[in-house]
PDB file of N, CA, C and O in Angstrom:
ATOM      1  N   UNK A   1      56.563 110.480 145.814  1.00  0.00           N
ATOM      2  CA  UNK A   1      57.776 110.409 146.591  1.00  0.00           C
ATOM      3  C   UNK A   1      57.533 110.030 148.327  1.00  0.00           C
ATOM      4  O   UNK A   1      58.129 109.212 149.028  1.00  0.00           O
ATOM      5  N   UNK A   2      56.691 110.746 148.583  1.00  0.00           N
ATOM      6  CA  UNK A   2      56.401 110.327 149.688  1.00  0.00           C
ATOM      7  C   UNK A   2      55.819 109.024 150.222  1.00  0.00           C
ATOM      8  O   UNK A   2      56.236 108.497 151.253  1.00  0.00           O
ATOM      9  N   UNK A   3      54.990 108.605 149.589  1.00  0.00           N
ATOM     10  CA  UNK A   3      54.645 107.214 150.133  1.00  0.00           C
ATOM     11  C   UNK A   3      55.469 106.040 150.057  1.00  0.00           C
ATOM     12  O   UNK A   3      55.233 104.915 150.499  1.00  0.00           O
ATOM     13  N   UNK A   4      57.068 106.720 149.061  1.00  0.00           N
ATOM     14  CA  UNK A   4      58.256 105.751 148.663  1.00  0.00           C
ATOM     15  C   UNK A   4      58.946 105.946 150.231  1.00  0.00           C
ATOM     16  O   UNK A   4      59.358 104.955 150.834  1.00  0.00           O
ATOM     17  N   UNK A   5      59.000 106.842 150.617  1.00  0.00           N
ATOM     18  CA  UNK A   5      59.909 107.596 151.705  1.00  0.00           C
ATOM     19  C   UNK A   5      59.179 106.808 153.358  1.00  0.00           C
ATOM     20  O   UNK A   5      59.707 106.569 154.444  1.00  0.00           O
ATOM     21  N   UNK A   6      58.158 106.661 152.975  1.00  0.00           N
ATOM     22  CA  UNK A   6      57.413 105.781 153.847  1.00  0.00           C
ATOM     23  C   UNK A   6      57.106 104.491 153.989  1.00  0.00           C
ATOM     24  O   UNK A   6      56.342 104.009 154.825  1.00  0.00           O
ATOM     25  N   UNK A   7      57.814 103.848 153.023  1.00  0.00           N
ATOM     26  CA  UNK A   7      57.890 102.571 152.292  1.00  0.00           C
ATOM     27  C   UNK A   7      56.588 101.928 152.190  1.00  0.00           C
ATOM     28  O   UNK A   7      56.390 100.833 152.715  1.00  0.00           O
ATOM     29  N   UNK A   8      55.467 102.711 151.379  1.00  0.00           N
ATOM     30  CA  UNK A   8      54.268 102.325 150.477  1.00  0.00           C
ATOM     31  C   UNK A   8      54.444 102.057 148.745  1.00  0.00           C
ATOM     32  O   UNK A   8      54.806 102.657 147.733  1.00  0.00           O
ATOM     33  N   UNK A   9      54.006 100.944 149.111  1.00  0.00           N
ATOM     34  CA  UNK A   9      54.234 100.713 147.536  1.00  0.00           C
ATOM     35  C   UNK A   9      53.236 101.299 146.777  1.00  0.00           C
ATOM     36  O   UNK A   9      52.209 101.724 147.306  1.00  0.00           O
ATOM     37  N   UNK A  10      53.477 101.373 145.373  1.00  0.00           N
ATOM     38  CA  UNK A  10      51.957 102.278 144.876  1.00  0.00           C
ATOM     39  C   UNK A  10      51.312 101.912 143.866  1.00  0.00           C
ATOM     40  O   UNK A  10      51.774 101.030 143.142  1.00  0.00           O
ATOM     41  N   UNK A  11      50.025 102.548 143.582  1.00  0.00           N
ATOM     42  CA  UNK A  11      49.335 102.131 142.495  1.00  0.00           C
ATOM     43  C   UNK A  11      49.018 103.441 141.548  1.00  0.00           C
ATOM     44  O   UNK A  11      48.344 104.303 142.112  1.00  0.00           O
ATOM     45  N   UNK A  12      49.273 103.619 140.656  1.00  0.00           N
ATOM     46  CA  UNK A  12      49.447 104.361 139.659  1.00  0.00           C
ATOM     47  C   UNK A  12      48.891 104.299 138.292  1.00  0.00           C
ATOM     48  O   UNK A  12      49.042 103.454 137.410  1.00  0.00           O
ATOM     49  N   UNK A  13      47.967 105.789 138.339  1.00  0.00           N
ATOM     50  CA  UNK A  13      46.960 105.820 137.413  1.00  0.00           C
ATOM     51  C   UNK A  13      47.721 106.786 136.609  1.00  0.00           C
ATOM     52  O   UNK A  13      46.988 107.769 136.717  1.00  0.00           O
ATOM     53  N   UNK A  14      48.651 107.137 135.916  1.00  0.00           N
ATOM     54  CA  UNK A  14      48.766 108.048 135.360  1.00  0.00           C
ATOM     55  C   UNK A  14      48.360 108.753 134.320  1.00  0.00           C
ATOM     56  O   UNK A  14      49.205 109.586 133.996  1.00  0.00           O
ATOM     57  N   UNK A  15      47.405 108.757 133.664  1.00  0.00           N
ATOM     58  CA  UNK A  15      46.497 109.001 132.291  1.00  0.00           C
ATOM     59  C   UNK A  15      47.798 109.669 131.283  1.00  0.00           C
ATOM     60  O   UNK A  15      48.952 109.326 131.541  1.00  0.00           O
ATOM     61  N   UNK A  16      47.556 110.517 130.274  1.00  0.00           N
ATOM     62  CA  UNK A  16      48.544 110.144 129.453  1.00  0.00           C
ATOM     63  C   UNK A  16      49.515 111.527 129.364  1.00  0.00           C
ATOM     64  O   UNK A  16      50.061 111.802 128.296  1.00  0.00           O
ATOM     65  N   UNK A  17      49.649 112.175 130.274  1.00  0.00           N
ATOM     66  CA  UNK A  17      50.653 112.887 131.058  1.00  0.00           C
ATOM     67  C   UNK A  17      52.189 112.413 130.898  1.00  0.00           C
ATOM     68  O   UNK A  17      52.705 111.739 131.790  1.00  0.00           O
ATOM     69  N   UNK A  18      52.763 112.707 129.973  1.00  0.00           N
ATOM     70  CA  UNK A  18      54.439 112.361 129.583  1.00  0.00           C
ATOM     71  C   UNK A  18      55.067 111.930 130.989  1.00  0.00           C
ATOM     72  O   UNK A  18      55.416 110.794 131.310  1.00  0.00           O
ATOM     73  N   UNK A  19      55.141 113.257 131.858  1.00  0.00           N
ATOM     74  CA  UNK A  19      55.775 113.221 133.127  1.00  0.00           C
ATOM     75  C   UNK A  19      55.121 111.861 134.380  1.00  0.00           C
ATOM     76  O   UNK A  19      55.744 110.967 134.954  1.00  0.00           O
ATOM     77  N   UNK A  20      53.473 112.282 134.432  1.00  0.00           N
ATOM     78  CA  UNK A  20      53.245 110.658 135.211  1.00  0.00           C
ATOM     79  C   UNK A  20      53.498 109.622 134.622  1.00  0.00           C
ATOM     80  O   UNK A  20      53.864 108.755 135.415  1.00  0.00           O
ATOM     81  N   UNK A  21      53.474 109.259 133.487  1.00  0.00           N
ATOM     82  CA  UNK A  21      53.658 108.031 132.640  1.00  0.00           C
ATOM     83  C   UNK A  21      55.642 107.517 132.655  1.00  0.00           C
ATOM     84  O   UNK A  21      56.104 106.382 132.537  1.00  0.00           O
ATOM     85  N   UNK A  22      56.248 108.577 132.806  1.00  0.00           N
ATOM     86  CA  UNK A  22      58.032 108.028 133.312  1.00  0.00           C
ATOM     87  C   UNK A  22      57.773 107.631 134.984  1.00  0.00           C
ATOM     88  O   UNK A  22      58.113 106.502 135.340  1.00  0.00           O
ATOM     89  N   UNK A  23      57.340 108.308 135.711  1.00  0.00           N
ATOM     90  CA  UNK A  23      57.198 108.156 136.832  1.00  0.00           C
ATOM     91  C   UNK A  23      56.783 107.499 137.141  1.00  0.00           C
ATOM     92  O   UNK A  23      57.288 107.125 138.200  1.00  0.00           O
ATOM     93  N   UNK A  24      55.313 106.506 136.606  1.00  0.00           N
ATOM     94  CA  UNK A  24      55.100 105.421 136.988  1.00  0.00           C
ATOM     95  C   UNK A  24      55.822 104.071 136.413  1.00  0.00           C
ATOM     96  O   UNK A  24      55.847 102.960 136.942  1.00  0.00           O
ATOM     97  N   UNK A  25      56.447 104.521 135.084  1.00  0.00           N
ATOM     98  CA  UNK A  25      56.868 103.470 134.814  1.00  0.00           C
ATOM     99  C   UNK A  25      58.194 103.255 135.899  1.00  0.00           C
ATOM    100  O   UNK A  25      58.522 102.160 136.357  1.00  0.00           O
ATOM    101  N   UNK A  26      58.703 104.234 136.122  1.00  0.00           N
ATOM    102  CA  UNK A  26      59.830 104.076 137.247  1.00  0.00           C
ATOM    103  C   UNK A  26      59.559 103.270 138.221  1.00  0.00           C
ATOM    104  O   UNK A  26      60.232 102.261 138.429  1.00  0.00           O
ATOM    105  N   UNK A  27      58.300 103.699 139.104  1.00  0.00           N
ATOM    106  CA  UNK A  27      58.004 102.951 140.033  1.00  0.00           C
ATOM    107  C   UNK A  27      57.718 101.261 139.644  1.00  0.00           C
ATOM    108  O   UNK A  27      57.719 100.484 140.598  1.00  0.00           O
ATOM    109  N   UNK A  28      57.515 100.795 138.478  1.00  0.00           N
ATOM    110  CA  UNK A  28      57.308  99.730 137.919  1.00  0.00           C
ATOM    111  C   UNK A  28      58.128  98.785 138.308  1.00  0.00           C
ATOM    112  O   UNK A  28      58.018  97.789 139.023  1.00  0.00           O
ATOM    113  N   UNK A  29      59.742  99.728 137.157  1.00  0.00           N
ATOM    114  CA  UNK A  29      60.872  99.176 137.011  1.00  0.00           C
ATOM    115  C   UNK A  29      61.811  98.865 138.528  1.00  0.00           C
ATOM    116  O   UNK A  29      62.618  97.946 138.669  1.00  0.00           O
ATOM    117  N   UNK A  30      61.500  99.744 139.407  1.00  0.00           N
ATOM    118  CA  UNK A  30      61.775  99.918 140.851  1.00  0.00           C
ATOM    119  C   UNK A  30      61.160  98.256 141.649  1.00  0.00           C
ATOM    120  O   UNK A  30      61.722  97.954 142.702  1.00  0.00           O
ATOM    121  N   UNK A  31      60.214  97.424 141.188  1.00  0.00           N
ATOM    122  CA  UNK A  31      59.170  96.743 141.513  1.00  0.00           C
ATOM    123  C   UNK A  31      58.526  97.488 142.907  1.00  0.00           C
ATOM    124  O   UNK A  31      58.487  96.926 144.002  1.00  0.00           O
ATOM    125  N   UNK A  32      58.103  98.662 142.679  1.00  0.00           N
ATOM    126  CA  UNK A  32      57.682  99.150 143.961  1.00  0.00           C
ATOM    127  C   UNK A  32      56.289  99.260 143.808  1.00  0.00           C
ATOM    128  O   UNK A  32      55.858  99.930 144.747  1.00  0.00           O
ATOM    129  N   UNK A  33      55.413  98.913 143.069  1.00  0.00           N
ATOM    130  CA  UNK A  33      54.036  99.332 143.069  1.00  0.00           C
ATOM    131  C   UNK A  33      54.210  99.100 141.411  1.00  0.00           C
ATOM    132  O   UNK A  33      55.245  98.883 140.781  1.00  0.00           O
ATOM    133  N   UNK A  34      52.853  99.222 140.940  1.00  0.00           N
ATOM    134  CA  UNK A  34      52.011  98.977 139.493  1.00  0.00           C
ATOM    135  C   UNK A  34      51.309 100.321 139.014  1.00  0.00           C
ATOM    136  O   UNK A  34      50.885 101.188 139.779  1.00  0.00           O
ATOM    137  N   UNK A  35      51.257 100.356 137.668  1.00  0.00           N
ATOM    138  CA  UNK A  35      51.109 101.306 136.680  1.00  0.00           C
ATOM    139  C   UNK A  35      49.773 100.734 135.968  1.00  0.00           C
ATOM    140  O   UNK A  35      49.619  99.954 135.028  1.00  0.00           O
ATOM    141  N   UNK A  36      48.918 101.401 136.755  1.00  0.00           N
ATOM    142  CA  UNK A  36      47.480 101.382 135.487  1.00  0.00           C
ATOM    143  C   UNK A  36      46.740 101.745 134.610  1.00  0.00           C
ATOM    144  O   UNK A  36      46.473 102.912 134.897  1.00  0.00           O
ATOM    145  N   UNK A  37      46.190 101.458 133.634  1.00  0.00           N
ATOM    146  CA  UNK A  37      45.412 102.316 132.512  1.00  0.00           C
ATOM    147  C   UNK A  37      43.997 102.751 132.924  1.00  0.00           C
ATOM    148  O   UNK A  37      43.419 101.753 133.354  1.00  0.00           O
ATOM    149  N   UNK A  38      43.359 103.624 132.960  1.00  0.00           N
ATOM    150  CA  UNK A  38      42.396 104.503 133.356  1.00  0.00           C
ATOM    151  C   UNK A  38      41.100 103.784 132.969  1.00  0.00           C
ATOM    152  O   UNK A  38      39.961 104.224 133.129  1.00  0.00           O
ATOM    153  N   UNK A  39      41.488 102.494 132.383  1.00  0.00           N
ATOM    154  CA  UNK A  39      39.891 101.345 131.872  1.00  0.00           C
ATOM    155  C   UNK A  39      40.092 100.146 133.116  1.00  0.00           C
ATOM    156  O   UNK A  39      39.245  99.378 133.573  1.00  0.00           O
ATOM    157  N   UNK A  40      41.641 100.308 133.497  1.00  0.00           N
ATOM    158  CA  UNK A  40      41.750  99.204 134.741  1.00  0.00           C
ATOM    159  C   UNK A  40      41.334  99.470 135.991  1.00  0.00           C
ATOM    160  O   UNK A  40      41.088  98.673 136.896  1.00  0.00           O
ATOM    161  N   UNK A  41      41.251 101.022 135.979  1.00  0.00           N
ATOM    162  CA  UNK A  41      40.762 101.505 137.634  1.00  0.00           C
ATOM    163  C   UNK A  41      39.308 100.975 138.127  1.00  0.00           C
ATOM    164  O   UNK A  41      38.258 101.578 137.908  1.00  0.00           O
ATOM    165  N   UNK A  42      39.400  99.998 138.685  1.00  0.00           N
ATOM    166  CA  UNK A  42      38.164  99.491 139.635  1.00  0.00           C
ATOM    167  C   UNK A  42      38.275  99.027 140.332  1.00  0.00           C
ATOM    168  O   UNK A  42      39.392  98.511 140.360  1.00  0.00           O
ATOM    169  N   UNK A  43      37.311  98.682 141.633  1.00  0.00           N
ATOM    170  CA  UNK A  43      37.479  98.313 142.463  1.00  0.00           C
ATOM    171  C   UNK A  43      38.355  96.939 142.644  1.00  0.00           C
ATOM    172  O   UNK A  43      39.359  96.796 143.342  1.00  0.00           O
ATOM    173  N   UNK A  44      37.792  96.106 141.937  1.00  0.00           N
ATOM    174  CA  UNK A  44      38.369  94.400 141.959  1.00  0.00           C
ATOM    175  C   UNK A  44      39.458  94.353 141.718  1.00  0.00           C
ATOM    176  O   UNK A  44      40.000  93.439 142.340  1.00  0.00           O
ATOM    177  N   UNK A  45      40.420  95.153 140.806  1.00  0.00           N
ATOM    178  CA  UNK A  45      41.318  95.356 140.176  1.00  0.00           C
ATOM    179  C   UNK A  45      42.424  95.758 141.670  1.00  0.00           C
ATOM    180  O   UNK A  45      43.469  95.234 142.054  1.00  0.00           O
ATOM    181  N   UNK A  46      41.589  96.934 142.228  1.00  0.00           N
ATOM    182  CA  UNK A  46      42.859  97.865 143.598  1.00  0.00           C
ATOM    183  C   UNK A  46      42.840  96.414 144.729  1.00  0.00           C
ATOM    184  O   UNK A  46      43.815  96.227 145.457  1.00  0.00           O
ATOM    185  N   UNK A  47      41.752  95.553 144.757  1.00  0.00           N
ATOM    186  CA  UNK A  47      41.461  94.661 145.742  1.00  0.00           C
ATOM    187  C   UNK A  47      42.456  93.574 145.889  1.00  0.00           C
ATOM    188  O   UNK A  47      42.951  92.980 146.846  1.00  0.00           O
ATOM    189  N   UNK A  48      42.653  93.488 143.713  1.00  0.00           N
ATOM    190  CA  UNK A  48      43.971  92.619 143.922  1.00  0.00           C
ATOM    191  C   UNK A  48      45.188  92.764 143.768  1.00  0.00           C
ATOM    192  O   UNK A  48      45.961  91.893 143.369  1.00  0.00           O
ATOM    193  N   UNK A  49      45.540  94.201 144.160  1.00  0.00           N
ATOM    194  CA  UNK A  49      46.881  94.687 143.962  1.00  0.00           C
ATOM    195  C   UNK A  49      47.337  94.644 145.256  1.00  0.00           C
ATOM    196  O   UNK A  49      48.421  94.263 145.698  1.00  0.00           O
ATOM    197  N   UNK A  50      46.289  95.118 145.845  1.00  0.00           N
ATOM    198  CA  UNK A  50      46.453  95.574 147.583  1.00  0.00           C
ATOM    199  C   UNK A  50      47.260  94.557 148.566  1.00  0.00           C
ATOM    200  O   UNK A  50      48.176  94.607 149.387  1.00  0.00           O
ATOM    201  N   UNK A  51      45.830  93.022 147.640  1.00  0.00           N
ATOM    202  CA  UNK A  51      46.064  91.736 148.447  1.00  0.00           C
ATOM    203  C   UNK A  51      47.542  91.593 147.989  1.00  0.00           C
ATOM    204  O   UNK A  51      48.276  91.354 148.948  1.00  0.00           O
ATOM    205  N   UNK A  52      48.224  91.676 146.732  1.00  0.00           N
ATOM    206  CA  UNK A  52      49.302  91.140 146.001  1.00  0.00           C
ATOM    207  C   UNK A  52      50.723  92.038 147.345  1.00  0.00           C
ATOM    208  O   UNK A  52      51.497  91.469 148.115  1.00  0.00           O
ATOM    209  N   UNK A  53      50.543  93.363 147.123  1.00  0.00           N
ATOM    210  CA  UNK A  53      51.104  94.127 148.552  1.00  0.00           C
ATOM    211  C   UNK A  53      50.954  93.598 149.492  1.00  0.00           C
ATOM    212  O   UNK A  53      51.899  93.744 150.268  1.00  0.00           O
ATOM    213  N   UNK A  54      49.784  92.711 150.014  1.00  0.00           N
ATOM    214  CA  UNK A  54      50.295  92.375 151.577  1.00  0.00           C
ATOM    215  C   UNK A  54      51.143  90.859 151.391  1.00  0.00           C
ATOM    216  O   UNK A  54      51.972  90.545 152.245  1.00  0.00           O
ATOM    217  N   UNK A  55      50.859  89.942 150.191  1.00  0.00           N
ATOM    218  CA  UNK A  55      51.190  88.986 150.510  1.00  0.00           C
ATOM    219  C   UNK A  55      52.924  89.167 150.134  1.00  0.00           C
ATOM    220  O   UNK A  55      53.743  88.573 150.836  1.00  0.00           O
ATOM    221  N   UNK A  56      53.298  89.892 149.163  1.00  0.00           N
ATOM    222  CA  UNK A  56      54.419  89.671 147.969  1.00  0.00           C
ATOM    223  C   UNK A  56      54.792  90.928 148.620  1.00  0.00           C
ATOM    224  O   UNK A  56      54.308  91.962 148.161  1.00  0.00           O
ATOM    225  N   UNK A  57      56.055  91.021 150.222  1.00  0.00           N
ATOM    226  CA  UNK A  57      56.647  91.947 150.736  1.00  0.00           C
ATOM    227  C   UNK A  57      57.502  92.776 149.810  1.00  0.00           C
ATOM    228  O   UNK A  57      57.519  93.993 149.993  1.00  0.00           O
ATOM    229  N   UNK A  58      58.101  92.329 148.988  1.00  0.00           N
ATOM    230  CA  UNK A  58      58.782  92.732 147.917  1.00  0.00           C
ATOM    231  C   UNK A  58      58.694  94.313 147.457  1.00  0.00           C
ATOM    232  O   UNK A  58      59.479  95.230 147.699  1.00  0.00           O
ATOM    233  N   UNK A  59      57.524  94.308 146.747  1.00  0.00           N
ATOM    234  CA  UNK A  59      56.897  95.498 147.010  1.00  0.00           C
ATOM    235  C   UNK A  59      57.061  96.558 148.132  1.00  0.00           C
ATOM    236  O   UNK A  59      57.229  97.756 147.902  1.00  0.00           O
ATOM    237  N   UNK A  60      56.990  95.956 149.467  1.00  0.00           N
ATOM    238  CA  UNK A  60      57.096  96.904 150.784  1.00  0.00           C
ATOM    239  C   UNK A  60      58.753  97.184 150.724  1.00  0.00           C
ATOM    240  O   UNK A  60      59.303  98.271 150.546  1.00  0.00           O
ATOM    241  N   UNK A  61      59.169  96.313 150.858  1.00  0.00           N
ATOM    242  CA  UNK A  61      60.728  96.426 150.868  1.00  0.00           C
ATOM    243  C   UNK A  61      61.332  97.373 149.156  1.00  0.00           C
ATOM    244  O   UNK A  61      62.020  98.358 149.422  1.00  0.00           O
ATOM    245  N   UNK A  62      61.235  97.262 148.453  1.00  0.00           N
ATOM    246  CA  UNK A  62      61.401  98.037 147.773  1.00  0.00           C
ATOM    247  C   UNK A  62      61.294  99.659 147.250  1.00  0.00           C
ATOM    248  O   UNK A  62      61.835 100.545 146.589  1.00  0.00           O
ATOM    249  N   UNK A  63      60.091  99.275 148.143  1.00  0.00           N
ATOM    250  CA  UNK A  63      59.358 101.062 148.182  1.00  0.00           C
ATOM    251  C   UNK A  63      60.312 101.695 149.322  1.00  0.00           C
ATOM    252  O   UNK A  63      60.980 102.663 148.961  1.00  0.00           O
ATOM    253  N   UNK A  64      60.420 101.356 150.363  1.00  0.00           N
ATOM    254  CA  UNK A  64      61.147 101.775 151.377  1.00  0.00           C
ATOM    255  C   UNK A  64      62.498 101.658 150.811  1.00  0.00           C
ATOM    256  O   UNK A  64      63.004 102.753 150.564  1.00  0.00           O
ATOM    257  N   UNK A  65      63.412 100.361 150.466  1.00  0.00           N
ATOM    258  CA  UNK A  65      64.442 100.901 149.733  1.00  0.00           C
ATOM    259  C   UNK A  65      64.530 102.220 149.095  1.00  0.00           C
ATOM    260  O   UNK A  65      65.298 103.044 149.591  1.00  0.00           O
ATOM    261  N   UNK A  66      63.679 102.595 147.815  1.00  0.00           N
ATOM    262  CA  UNK A  66      63.930 103.863 147.132  1.00  0.00           C
ATOM    263  C   UNK A  66      63.508 104.753 148.013  1.00  0.00           C
ATOM    264  O   UNK A  66      63.614 105.901 147.583  1.00  0.00           O
ATOM    265  N   UNK A  67      63.095 104.676 149.019  1.00  0.00           N
ATOM    266  CA  UNK A  67      62.687 106.097 149.694  1.00  0.00           C
ATOM    267  C   UNK A  67      63.820 106.669 150.457  1.00  0.00           C
ATOM    268  O   UNK A  67      64.006 107.866 150.681  1.00  0.00           O
ATOM    269  N   UNK A  68      64.713 105.458 150.909  1.00  0.00           N
ATOM    270  CA  UNK A  68      65.556 105.615 151.592  1.00  0.00           C
ATOM    271  C   UNK A  68      66.673 106.512 150.846  1.00  0.00           C
ATOM    272  O   UNK A  68      67.270 107.504 151.264  1.00  0.00           O
ATOM    273  N   UNK A  69      66.789 105.648 149.243  1.00  0.00           N
ATOM    274  CA  UNK A  69      67.681 106.784 148.831  1.00  0.00           C
ATOM    275  C   UNK A  69      67.565 107.864 147.998  1.00  0.00           C
ATOM    276  O   UNK A  69      68.476 108.462 147.427  1.00  0.00           O
ATOM    277  N   UNK A  70      65.802 108.184 147.947  1.00  0.00           N
ATOM    278  CA  UNK A  70      65.601 109.896 148.176  1.00  0.00           C
ATOM    279  C   UNK A  70      66.352 110.502 148.480  1.00  0.00           C
ATOM    280  O   UNK A  70      67.141 111.299 147.972  1.00  0.00           O
ATOM    281  N   UNK A  71      66.030 109.966 149.780  1.00  0.00           N
ATOM    282  CA  UNK A  71      66.446 111.093 151.050  1.00  0.00           C
ATOM    283  C   UNK A  71      67.423 111.270 151.234  1.00  0.00           C
ATOM    284  O   UNK A  71      67.821 112.260 151.850  1.00  0.00           O
ATOM    285  N   UNK A  72      68.617 109.808 150.472  1.00  0.00           N
ATOM    286  CA  UNK A  72      69.781 110.257 151.180  1.00  0.00           C
ATOM    287  C   UNK A  72      70.559 111.251 150.114  1.00  0.00           C
ATOM    288  O   UNK A  72      71.679 111.682 150.385  1.00  0.00           O
ATOM    289  N   UNK A  73      69.794 111.628 148.718  1.00  0.00           N
ATOM    290  CA  UNK A  73      70.257 112.316 147.834  1.00  0.00           C
ATOM    291  C   UNK A  73      69.901 113.918 147.776  1.00  0.00           C
ATOM    292  O   UNK A  73      70.009 114.605 146.761  1.00  0.00           O
ATOM    293  N   UNK A  74      69.331 114.512 149.416  1.00  0.00           N
ATOM    294  CA  UNK A  74      69.173 115.347 150.257  1.00  0.00           C
ATOM    295  C   UNK A  74      67.909 116.470 149.788  1.00  0.00           C
ATOM    296  O   UNK A  74      67.679 117.549 150.334  1.00  0.00           O
ATOM    297  N   UNK A  75      67.302 115.969 148.811  1.00  0.00           N
ATOM    298  CA  UNK A  75      66.179 116.919 148.874  1.00  0.00           C
ATOM    299  C   UNK A  75      66.503 118.677 148.442  1.00  0.00           C
ATOM    300  O   UNK A  75      67.534 119.233 148.065  1.00  0.00           O
ATOM    301  N   UNK A  76      65.043 119.216 148.713  1.00  0.00           N
ATOM    302  CA  UNK A  76      64.821 120.396 148.148  1.00  0.00           C
ATOM    303  C   UNK A  76      66.653 121.478 148.148  1.00  0.00           C
ATOM    304  O   UNK A  76      67.168 122.075 147.202  1.00  0.00           O
ATOM    305  N   UNK A  77      67.100 121.347 149.425  1.00  0.00           N
ATOM    306  CA  UNK A  77      68.325 122.277 149.654  1.00  0.00           C
ATOM    307  C   UNK A  77      69.475 121.756 149.170  1.00  0.00           C
ATOM    308  O   UNK A  77      70.523 122.357 149.407  1.00  0.00           O
ATOM    309  N   UNK A  78      69.495 120.412 148.320  1.00  0.00           N
ATOM    310  CA  UNK A  78      70.878 119.919 147.836  1.00  0.00           C
ATOM    311  C   UNK A  78      70.656 120.749 146.397  1.00  0.00           C
ATOM    312  O   UNK A  78      71.572 121.195 145.708  1.00  0.00           O
ATOM    313  N   UNK A  79      69.299 120.847 146.121  1.00  0.00           N
ATOM    314  CA  UNK A  79      69.184 121.494 144.442  1.00  0.00           C
ATOM    315  C   UNK A  79      68.872 122.578 144.707  1.00  0.00           C
ATOM    316  O   UNK A  79      68.170 122.967 143.774  1.00  0.00           O
ATOM    317  N   UNK A  80      69.010 123.674 145.763  1.00  0.00           N
ATOM    318  CA  UNK A  80      69.261 124.741 145.581  1.00  0.00           C
ATOM    319  C   UNK A  80      70.790 124.951 145.937  1.00  0.00           C
ATOM    320  O   UNK A  80      71.296 125.845 145.260  1.00  0.00           O
ATOM    321  N   UNK A  81      71.369 124.540 146.544  1.00  0.00           N
ATOM    322  CA  UNK A  81      72.976 124.797 146.587  1.00  0.00           C
ATOM    323  C   UNK A  81      73.375 124.033 145.575  1.00  0.00           C
ATOM    324  O   UNK A  81      74.418 124.673 145.443  1.00  0.00           O
ATOM    325  N   UNK A  82      73.457 123.232 144.753  1.00  0.00           N
ATOM    326  CA  UNK A  82      73.623 123.147 143.227  1.00  0.00           C
ATOM    327  C   UNK A  82      73.378 124.399 142.931  1.00  0.00           C
ATOM    328  O   UNK A  82      74.221 125.290 143.037  1.00  0.00           O
ATOM    329  N   UNK A  83      72.173 124.567 142.529  1.00  0.00           N
ATOM    330  CA  UNK A  83      71.730 125.680 141.307  1.00  0.00           C
ATOM    331  C   UNK A  83      72.600 127.205 141.761  1.00  0.00           C
ATOM    332  O   UNK A  83      73.353 127.901 141.081  1.00  0.00           O
ATOM    333  N   UNK A  84      72.124 127.362 143.212  1.00  0.00           N
ATOM    334  CA  UNK A  84      73.135 128.649 143.737  1.00  0.00           C
ATOM    335  C   UNK A  84      74.805 128.371 143.280  1.00  0.00           C
ATOM    336  O   UNK A  84      75.399 129.333 142.792  1.00  0.00           O
ATOM    337  N   UNK A  85      75.421 127.283 143.415  1.00  0.00           N
ATOM    338  CA  UNK A  85      76.701 126.754 142.864  1.00  0.00           C
ATOM    339  C   UNK A  85      76.977 127.246 141.502  1.00  0.00           C
ATOM    340  O   UNK A  85      78.112 127.615 141.199  1.00  0.00           O
ATOM    341  N   UNK A  86      75.985 127.272 140.653  1.00  0.00           N
ATOM    342  CA  UNK A  86      76.165 127.095 139.026  1.00  0.00           C
ATOM    343  C   UNK A  86      76.026 128.598 138.933  1.00  0.00           C
ATOM    344  O   UNK A  86      76.502 129.021 137.880  1.00  0.00           O
ATOM    345  N   UNK A  87      75.632 129.319 139.538  1.00  0.00           N
ATOM    346  CA  UNK A  87      75.423 130.673 139.053  1.00  0.00           C
ATOM    347  C   UNK A  87      76.075 131.747 139.451  1.00  0.00           C
ATOM    348  O   UNK A  87      75.809 132.846 138.965  1.00  0.00           O
TER     349      UNK A  87
END
């Protein structure tokens, strides 16, 4: 989330953990980065992706947009307020 807040496109290698795979899919669906399988995680592929991020500014744009949307939700204080309101 911090990367998105600063408008940094993400390269995610989620492994086999459901939450990480879900988060990686969310990044891909937002067109704010890419998801890699473990066997694709190597220098050549990483360089190609970073180059694509530099050439195709849509990743930066979408990352920044997603980060701004996350910030607008209110963060942890909003969550605490909600939890306190239902207790």
